[in-house]
GUBAMAR-515556 format. One line per field, with one value per residue (C-alpha): residue in one letter; z, x, y. Coordinates in nm, 4 decimals, m for minus. Each point is the difference from the previous one (the first is absolute). Layout:
! GUBAMAR-515556
res	[A; ...]
zz	[Z; ...]
xx	[X; ...]
yy	[Y; ...]
END
This chain:
! GUBAMAR-515556
res	[M; Y; G; I; A; T; T; A; L; F; T; T; L; F; R; Q; I; M; P; G; A; L; Y; M; K; Q; E; V; K; F; L; A; P; L; M; I; E; E; K; V; R; V; L; I; Q; V; K; Q; V; E; R; E; K; Q; R; I; L; F; S; T; D; A; F; K; G; E; T; K; L; V; T; G; E; A; L; I; K; M; P; S; T; E; L; K]
zz	[m1.2525; m0.0956; 0.1190; 0.2407; 0.1769; 0.0967; 0.2386; 0.2125; 0.0712; 0.1638; 0.2123; 0.1063; 0.1055; 0.2059; 0.1823; 0.0767; 0.1207; 0.1640; 0.1338; 0.1178; m0.2247; m0.2205; m0.3812; m0.0762; m0.3641; m0.2947; m0.3038; m0.2868; m0.3488; m0.2379; m0.1954; m0.1705; m0.0363; 0.2136; m0.1336; 0.2028; 0.2055; m0.0393; 0.3170; 0.1468; 0.2720; 0.2203; 0.1521; 0.2840; 0.1431; 0.2647; m0.1627; 0.2930; 0.3494; 0.1662; 0.3657; 0.1108; m0.2397; 0.0438; m0.3829; m0.2128; m0.3687; m0.2030; m0.3476; m0.1581; m0.3055; m0.1771; m0.2341; m0.2516; m0.0069; m0.0318; m0.1644; 0.2083; m0.0460; 0.2445; 0.2065; 0.2529; 0.3526; 0.2956; 0.3148; 0.3087; 0.3415; 0.2874; 0.3316; 0.2548; 0.1977; m0.2856; m0.0934; 0.3279]
xx	[0.4893; m0.3322; m0.1091; m0.2440; 0.2727; 0.1711; m0.2862; 0.1190; 0.3138; m0.2131; m0.1776; 0.3344; 0.1383; m0.3101; 0.0211; 0.3667; m0.0226; m0.3495; m0.0603; m0.3634; m0.1351; m0.3048; 0.0337; m0.3341; 0.0258; 0.2465; m0.0702; 0.2517; 0.0682; 0.2403; 0.2092; 0.2645; 0.0902; 0.2389; 0.1745; 0.1047; 0.3198; 0.0157; 0.0800; m0.2456; 0.0134; m0.3101; m0.0906; m0.2626; m0.0925; m0.2523; m0.2736; m0.2561; m0.0284; m0.3465; 0.0796; m0.3657; m0.0501; 0.3517; 0.0620; 0.2801; m0.0201; 0.3200; 0.1078; 0.1523; 0.2306; 0.2334; 0.2798; 0.2409; 0.2833; m0.1682; m0.3112; m0.3074; m0.1614; m0.2727; m0.1775; m0.2753; m0.1153; m0.0235; m0.2230; 0.1284; m0.1769; 0.2378; m0.0538; m0.1760; 0.3197; 0.2170; m0.1371; m0.0542]
yy	[m1.0480; 0.1411; 0.3355; m0.1430; m0.1857; 0.3212; 0.0681; m0.3005; 0.2071; 0.2720; m0.2665; m0.1522; 0.3320; 0.0916; m0.3388; 0.0564; 0.3564; m0.0186; m0.3509; m0.0356; 0.2646; m0.0724; 0.0624; 0.1484; 0.1148; 0.0310; 0.2159; m0.0433; 0.1217; m0.1758; 0.2535; m0.2131; m0.3631; m0.1948; m0.3010; m0.3084; 0.0457; 0.3784; 0.1874; 0.2492; 0.2635; 0.0524; 0.3254; 0.0255; 0.3421; 0.1015; 0.2230; 0.0341; m0.1189; m0.0477; m0.0473; m0.0293; m0.2876; m0.1547; 0.0178; 0.1181; 0.0680; m0.0596; 0.0703; m0.3069; 0.0141; m0.2353; 0.1095; m0.1697; 0.2638; 0.3393; m0.1491; m0.0370; m0.3370; m0.0065; 0.2752; m0.0132; 0.0266; m0.2420; 0.0383; m0.1633; m0.0317; m0.0130; m0.1902; 0.2208; 0.0500; 0.1339; 0.3401; 0.1853]
END
């Protein structure tokens, strides 16, 4: 799997845990290579909540063992009924 393919893992997780949310932006840095069929662990954490704009900023990281492969941020806009 090429590094860019790991970003699809973030999209998949956001769709599963926040159906109806709009994926507005993804920033990513590739720190180490990932080979085909290697297992990765993905960590998504809330960094900032903007209730008035219905947006949440997340940190997004992918690891192989203890090695960080990918780091970045994702900005998600929630449906208007979700962040009250």
